[in-house]
Z-matrix of the N, CA and C atoms (Angstrom, degrees):
N
C 1 1.455
C 2 1.526 1 109.70
N 3 1.307 2 115.80 1 143.29
C 4 1.453 3 122.37 2 -179.13
C 5 1.518 4 108.93 3 -116.79
N 6 1.319 5 115.24 4 133.18
C 7 1.468 6 120.74 5 176.38
C 8 1.524 7 107.71 6 -113.87
N 9 1.325 8 115.79 7 134.32
C 10 1.457 9 121.59 8 -179.96
C 11 1.526 10 108.27 9 -128.91
N 12 1.323 11 115.68 10 122.29
C 13 1.462 12 121.12 11 178.76
C 14 1.517 13 109.56 12 -123.15
N 15 1.326 14 116.54 13 132.54
C 16 1.459 15 121.56 14 171.94
C 17 1.522 16 106.59 15 -78.11
N 18 1.339 17 117.23 16 117.59
C 19 1.471 18 118.80 17 -178.31
C 20 1.523 19 112.90 18 -108.13
N 21 1.337 20 117.52 19 -13.29
C 22 1.463 21 120.96 20 175.35
C 23 1.523 22 109.00 21 -159.17
N 24 1.329 23 114.98 22 142.43
C 25 1.465 24 120.04 23 177.49
C 26 1.515 25 109.31 24 -144.58
N 27 1.336 26 115.20 25 121.77
C 28 1.454 27 123.15 26 171.91
C 29 1.524 28 105.90 27 -134.00
N 30 1.322 29 118.37 28 169.47
C 31 1.467 30 118.30 29 175.80
C 32 1.535 31 112.30 30 -60.61
N 33 1.334 32 116.57 31 -23.31
C 34 1.455 33 120.39 32 -179.46
C 35 1.526 34 112.76 33 -83.27
N 36 1.349 35 117.12 34 -37.38
C 37 1.466 36 117.80 35 -175.83
C 38 1.518 37 113.58 36 -154.71
N 39 1.337 38 112.24 37 148.75
C 40 1.462 39 121.35 38 171.76
C 41 1.529 40 105.94 39 -115.09
N 42 1.327 41 116.10 40 125.50
C 43 1.465 42 120.53 41 179.62
C 44 1.515 43 107.94 42 -105.48
N 45 1.341 44 114.61 43 118.83
C 46 1.458 45 121.39 44 179.31
C 47 1.520 46 108.78 45 -109.25
N 48 1.316 47 116.29 46 123.04
C 49 1.461 48 120.70 47 176.94
C 50 1.527 49 108.42 48 -92.66
N 51 1.329 50 115.44 49 124.29
C 52 1.452 51 122.25 50 -174.70
C 53 1.530 52 108.62 51 -108.45
N 54 1.320 53 116.35 52 136.97
C 55 1.469 54 120.54 53 176.38
C 56 1.520 55 109.27 54 -140.20
N 57 1.335 56 115.81 55 140.40
C 58 1.455 57 120.76 56 177.91
C 59 1.512 58 112.02 57 111.35
N 60 1.321 59 115.47 58 -146.18
C 61 1.458 60 122.87 59 -176.42
C 62 1.530 61 110.40 60 -109.04
N 63 1.308 62 115.66 61 126.56
C 64 1.461 63 121.07 62 175.58
C 65 1.524 64 107.04 63 -97.34
N 66 1.330 65 114.91 64 88.42
C 67 1.464 66 120.81 65 -173.86
C 68 1.525 67 109.55 66 -147.94
N 69 1.320 68 115.23 67 147.79
C 70 1.464 69 124.39 68 174.69
C 71 1.518 70 114.55 69 37.97
N 72 1.337 71 119.01 70 -109.29
C 73 1.458 72 123.28 71 -174.48
C 74 1.514 73 114.02 72 -62.38
N 75 1.330 74 116.92 73 -29.13
C 76 1.454 75 120.26 74 -179.99
C 77 1.523 76 112.27 75 -68.94
N 78 1.324 77 116.51 76 -24.12
C 79 1.466 78 121.05 77 179.77
C 80 1.528 79 109.74 78 -61.14
N 81 1.328 80 117.36 79 -45.44
C 82 1.467 81 121.24 80 179.16
C 83 1.532 82 110.94 81 -63.15
N 84 1.327 83 116.83 82 -37.88
C 85 1.466 84 121.58 83 178.28
C 86 1.532 85 110.00 84 -62.26
N 87 1.344 86 117.47 85 -44.48
C 88 1.460 87 120.60 86 178.70
C 89 1.526 88 110.43 87 -65.46
N 90 1.316 89 117.86 88 -41.27
C 91 1.471 90 120.78 89 178.11
C 92 1.521 91 110.99 90 -59.39
N 93 1.320 92 117.48 91 -42.54
C 94 1.474 93 121.61 92 178.07
C 95 1.522 94 110.94 93 -61.36
N 96 1.323 95 116.52 94 -44.62
C 97 1.465 96 120.24 95 -179.84
C 98 1.525 97 111.29 96 -65.13
N 99 1.320 98 116.95 97 -40.33
C 100 1.461 99 119.90 98 178.75
C 101 1.528 100 110.39 99 -64.36
N 102 1.315 101 117.82 100 -41.81
C 103 1.475 102 121.23 101 177.64
C 104 1.524 103 110.73 102 -62.55
N 105 1.306 104 115.67 103 -38.70
C 106 1.466 105 121.17 104 180.00
C 107 1.530 106 111.95 105 -58.13
N 108 1.339 107 116.87 106 -39.19
C 109 1.467 108 120.58 107 -175.56
C 110 1.522 109 113.16 108 -95.87
N 111 1.334 110 118.05 109 -14.16
C 112 1.463 111 121.70 110 -177.45
C 113 1.527 112 112.58 111 -60.09
N 114 1.320 113 117.43 112 -33.62
C 115 1.463 114 121.00 113 -179.74
C 116 1.521 115 112.93 114 -75.04
N 117 1.321 116 116.38 115 -16.67
C 118 1.466 117 120.15 116 -175.22
C 119 1.519 118 114.03 117 -104.01
N 120 1.328 119 118.09 118 -9.04
C 121 1.459 120 121.41 119 -177.82
C 122 1.525 121 110.11 120 -145.39
N 123 1.324 122 115.75 121 149.22
C 124 1.460 123 120.61 122 -179.93
C 125 1.526 124 111.85 123 -68.88
N 126 1.331 125 117.09 124 -35.13
C 127 1.459 126 121.90 125 -178.41
C 128 1.522 127 110.52 126 -128.60
N 129 1.326 128 114.55 127 150.25
C 130 1.453 129 121.55 128 171.49
C 131 1.526 130 106.49 129 -111.89
N 132 1.316 131 116.61 130 125.02
C 133 1.461 132 121.49 131 176.14
C 134 1.519 133 107.34 132 -110.37
N 135 1.330 134 115.86 133 123.75
C 136 1.459 135 120.87 134 175.96
C 137 1.519 136 108.30 135 -100.35
N 138 1.318 137 116.28 136 115.42
C 139 1.455 138 122.84 137 175.36
C 140 1.527 139 106.85 138 -86.75
N 141 1.321 140 116.34 139 111.60
C 142 1.462 141 122.10 140 -171.86
C 143 1.529 142 113.84 141 -96.89
N 144 1.329 143 117.88 142 12.28
C 145 1.475 144 120.52 143 -176.98
C 146 1.514 145 113.69 144 -51.55
N 147 1.319 146 117.52 145 -39.10
C 148 1.456 147 121.09 146 -175.23
C 149 1.519 148 115.08 147 -92.70
N 150 1.332 149 117.59 148 4.39
C 151 1.469 150 120.49 149 -178.88
C 152 1.523 151 109.22 150 -78.93
N 153 1.325 152 115.85 151 128.24
C 154 1.471 153 122.06 152 -178.68
C 155 1.520 154 112.55 153 -99.93
N 156 1.338 155 117.44 154 -25.03
C 157 1.459 156 121.03 155 -173.23
C 158 1.520 157 109.16 156 -158.47
N 159 1.332 158 116.29 157 141.92
C 160 1.461 159 122.06 158 173.00
C 161 1.525 160 106.89 159 -133.18
N 162 1.330 161 116.68 160 125.61
C 163 1.467 162 119.65 161 178.54
C 164 1.532 163 109.79 162 -94.04
N 165 1.333 164 115.62 163 -174.68
C 166 1.459 165 121.46 164 -177.45
C 167 1.535 166 111.51 165 -59.54
N 168 1.325 167 117.38 166 -39.85
C 169 1.471 168 120.64 167 179.53
C 170 1.530 169 110.29 168 -63.70
N 171 1.313 170 117.28 169 -40.62
C 172 1.460 171 121.31 170 178.28
C 173 1.514 172 112.38 171 -64.82
N 174 1.333 173 115.96 172 -44.89
C 175 1.467 174 120.37 173 177.55
C 176 1.524 175 110.13 174 -60.48
N 177 1.324 176 117.14 175 -45.42
C 178 1.472 177 121.24 176 -179.47
C 179 1.522 178 111.38 177 -59.90
N 180 1.329 179 116.49 178 -44.61
C 181 1.468 180 120.20 179 179.74
C 182 1.521 181 110.43 180 -62.95
N 183 1.329 182 118.22 181 -43.14
C 184 1.464 183 120.85 182 179.47
C 185 1.522 184 110.61 183 -63.57
N 186 1.328 185 117.63 184 -42.32
C 187 1.463 186 120.75 185 178.99
C 188 1.522 187 111.07 186 -62.35
N 189 1.322 188 117.27 187 -42.88
C 190 1.471 189 121.05 188 179.66
C 191 1.525 190 111.32 189 -67.20
N 192 1.319 191 117.34 190 -32.35
C 193 1.461 192 121.69 191 -176.12
C 194 1.522 193 113.35 192 -83.52
N 195 1.323 194 118.41 193 -15.67
C 196 1.460 195 120.78 194 -174.97
C 197 1.521 196 112.51 195 -59.09
N 198 1.299 197 119.27 196 -28.13
C 199 1.454 198 121.39 197 179.36
C 200 1.521 199 112.97 198 -82.26
N 201 1.315 200 117.24 199 2.69
C 202 1.468 201 120.49 200 -175.87
C 203 1.526 202 111.34 201 -115.54
N 204 1.322 203 115.51 202 49.00
C 205 1.465 204 121.26 203 175.11
C 206 1.526 205 113.12 204 64.80
N 207 1.303 206 117.80 205 36.80
C 208 1.459 207 122.64 206 -178.24
C 209 1.522 208 110.18 207 -105.77
N 210 1.338 209 116.20 208 134.61
C 211 1.463 210 122.94 209 175.15
C 212 1.520 211 107.62 210 -124.16
N 213 1.332 212 115.82 211 132.99
C 214 1.461 213 121.38 212 175.87
C 215 1.526 214 108.14 213 -98.86
N 216 1.333 215 116.21 214 136.35
C 217 1.462 216 120.61 215 -175.91
C 218 1.525 217 110.32 216 -132.68
N 219 1.315 218 114.63 217 143.08
C 220 1.462 219 123.71 218 174.94
C 221 1.525 220 111.90 219 60.46
N 222 1.276 221 118.90 220 -146.35
C 223 1.458 222 122.82 221 -175.02
C 224 1.521 223 110.22 222 105.10
N 225 1.301 224 115.44 223 151.54
C 226 1.460 225 120.93 224 178.46
C 227 1.528 226 109.92 225 -68.26
N 228 1.310 227 116.40 226 168.85
C 229 1.462 228 120.43 227 177.33
C 230 1.537 229 110.14 228 -58.84
N 231 1.331 230 116.34 229 -40.98
C 232 1.464 231 121.23 230 178.34
C 233 1.531 232 111.25 231 -59.39
N 234 1.331 233 116.17 232 -48.15
C 235 1.478 234 120.89 233 -178.59
C 236 1.523 235 110.31 234 -65.66
N 237 1.321 236 117.99 235 -42.95
C 238 1.466 237 120.34 236 178.88
C 239 1.527 238 111.29 237 -61.96
N 240 1.333 239 117.18 238 -41.86
C 241 1.464 240 121.38 239 178.34
C 242 1.525 241 110.84 240 -63.77
N 243 1.315 242 116.02 241 -42.44
C 244 1.468 243 121.26 242 177.78
C 245 1.526 244 110.87 243 -61.24
N 246 1.319 245 116.48 244 -46.92
C 247 1.464 246 120.49 245 179.41
C 248 1.526 247 111.21 246 -61.73
N 249 1.329 248 115.98 247 -45.85
C 250 1.464 249 120.04 248 -179.55
C 251 1.525 250 111.65 249 -61.73
N 252 1.321 251 117.02 250 -36.50
C 253 1.465 252 120.79 251 178.79
C 254 1.529 253 112.04 252 -63.56
N 255 1.328 254 115.82 253 -21.11
C 256 1.464 255 121.06 254 -179.83
C 257 1.523 256 112.26 255 -109.02
N 258 1.325 257 116.73 256 16.30
C 259 1.455 258 120.84 257 175.02
C 260 1.514 259 114.77 258 80.51
N 261 1.328 260 117.33 259 17.79
C 262 1.466 261 121.99 260 177.70
C 263 1.519 262 109.27 261 -111.19
N 264 1.327 263 116.25 262 159.46
C 265 1.462 264 119.81 263 -178.76
C 266 1.526 265 109.81 264 -137.66
N 267 1.328 266 114.95 265 133.45
C 268 1.468 267 120.69 266 173.51
C 269 1.521 268 107.42 267 -105.05
N 270 1.303 269 116.87 268 126.04
C 271 1.472 270 122.30 269 -177.86
C 272 1.504 271 111.36 270 -84.05
């Protein structure tokens, strides 16, 4: 299960805190939430502190979304290593 909470919203950025597993069906849920806030903020920041697992579908979605004003933030050492192995970076 994936939990997504909006923790900050300004015209410049929407910060979404993600917790749980970013896998299969949850990927579509995250995409919907990102689309929901994209019209209201210049950037979407995903706070990955609470993410425990990301599967291939999750990695693919993040890679495709990186060109659309997306910033990845935080994340466990495991998640950061996983992202880096796929050419992504969490700040």
